[in-house]
C-alpha positions in Angstrom: 40.3 47.1 1.6 42.6 48.2 4.2 44.8 51.0 5.0 45.7 55.1 5.6 46.7 57.5 2.9 46.6 61.1 3.1 46.7 63.2 -0.1 45.2 66.5 -1.0 42.2 67.7 -3.2 43.1 70.0 -5.8 41.7 73.9 -6.6 39.7 71.6 -9.4 38.2 69.0 -6.7 40.4 66.6 -7.6 41.9 63.9 -5.4 44.2 60.6 -5.7 43.5 57.4 -5.7 46.5 55.0 -4.1 47.0 52.9 -6.9 46.7 50.1 -4.2 43.3 51.5 -3.9 42.8 51.7 -7.4 43.7 48.0 -7.8 40.7 46.7 -5.2 38.5 49.2 -6.5 38.7 48.3 -10.3 38.6 50.4 -13.2 35.0 51.9 -12.1 33.2 51.9 -8.6 30.8 54.4 -7.1 31.2 57.5 -4.4 28.9 58.1 -2.8 27.7 59.9 1.2 28.7 58.1 4.1 27.3 57.4 7.5 30.0 59.7 9.5 30.8 62.9 8.0 33.1 61.0 5.5 32.5 59.5 1.7 32.7 55.9 1.0 33.7 54.7 -2.0 32.7 51.7 -3.0 34.1 48.4 -5.8 31.4 47.5 -8.5 30.5 44.2 -6.4 29.3 46.2 -3.2 27.7 49.1 -5.4 25.6 46.2 -7.0 24.8 44.0 -3.5 24.1 47.3 -2.1 21.7 48.3 -5.0 20.0 45.0 -4.8 19.3 45.5 -1.2 17.4 48.6 -2.0 15.4 47.2 -4.5 14.3 45.3 -2.0 12.8 47.8 0.1 9.1 49.0 0.1 8.9 52.1 -1.5 8.2 53.5 2.1 11.3 53.1 2.7 13.5 53.2 -0.1 12.7 57.1 -0.5 14.8 57.8 2.5 17.6 56.6 0.3 17.3 59.5 -2.4 19.5 62.0 -1.5 22.5 59.0 -1.5 21.8 58.1 -5.0 20.9 61.1 -6.3 24.4 63.0 -5.0 26.4 59.4 -5.7 29.1 59.6 -8.6 30.3 56.9 -10.7 33.9 57.2 -10.9 36.6 56.2 -13.4 40.0 57.8 -12.5 42.2 59.9 -15.1 45.4 59.0 -16.7 47.1 60.4 -13.1 44.4 58.3 -10.7 42.1 61.3 -9.8 38.7 61.6 -9.7 36.7 64.8 -9.3 35.2 65.0 -6.0 31.8 67.2 -6.4 31.3 70.7 -4.6 28.3 69.2 -2.9 29.9 65.9 -1.7 32.9 67.9 -0.7 30.3 70.1 1.9 28.6 66.7 3.0 32.1 66.0 4.2 33.3 69.1 4.9 36.7 68.4 2.6 38.5 71.1 2.4 42.7 70.5 0.9 43.9 67.7 3.5 41.9 64.3 3.3 43.0 60.6 4.5 42.0 58.0 2.7 40.9 55.0 4.7 40.6 51.4 3.7 37.3 49.6 5.6 36.7 45.9 4.6 34.6 46.3 1.7 34.9 50.5 1.3 37.0 53.0 1.1 36.3 56.1 3.3 37.3 59.8 2.1 38.3 62.1 5.9 39.0 65.4 6.3 42.3 64.9 7.7 41.2 67.2 10.7 38.1 64.7 11.5 40.2 61.4 11.1 42.5 62.6 13.5 40.2 63.3 16.1 38.3 60.6 15.2 41.1 58.3 15.4 42.2 59.8 18.9 38.9 59.2 20.5 38.9 55.8 19.2 42.3 54.4 19.2 42.5 52.8 22.9 43.5 49.8 24.0 40.4 49.2 26.1 38.7 50.8 22.8 39.9 48.1 20.8 39.5 45.0 23.3 35.8 46.1 23.5 35.4 46.1 19.9 36.9 42.7 19.6 35.1 41.3 23.1 31.9 42.4 21.1 32.5 40.8 18.0 33.5 37.5 19.6 37.5 37.5 19.3 
């Protein structure tokens, strides 16, 4: 998944998921806490790989993921392409009204527009891009 999309969360906590991303995510996908101050949207295939990996962990390690699974939401967009983001997930990611949805390889992420702009400003430099490419062996 790739791209950047700017949208707003309405008063009922609904967010429009762009048609291009809905195509890539499929009819049913999962919304969960992201590793940074964002939410992650996983297509079913990625979520299934994630849960398979989780099942292989010893109980002592898997309990650390309770909060992630307890707050994950199975999503099926309504006829207008919207999903509801729970209050807990909006609070976790600091989402109020304006958000940015970005494609990140095998998932999408939902960021507060303000937080994403700060992240992008910090990371979007030729030096950081060159260092990242070098680290990946390109």
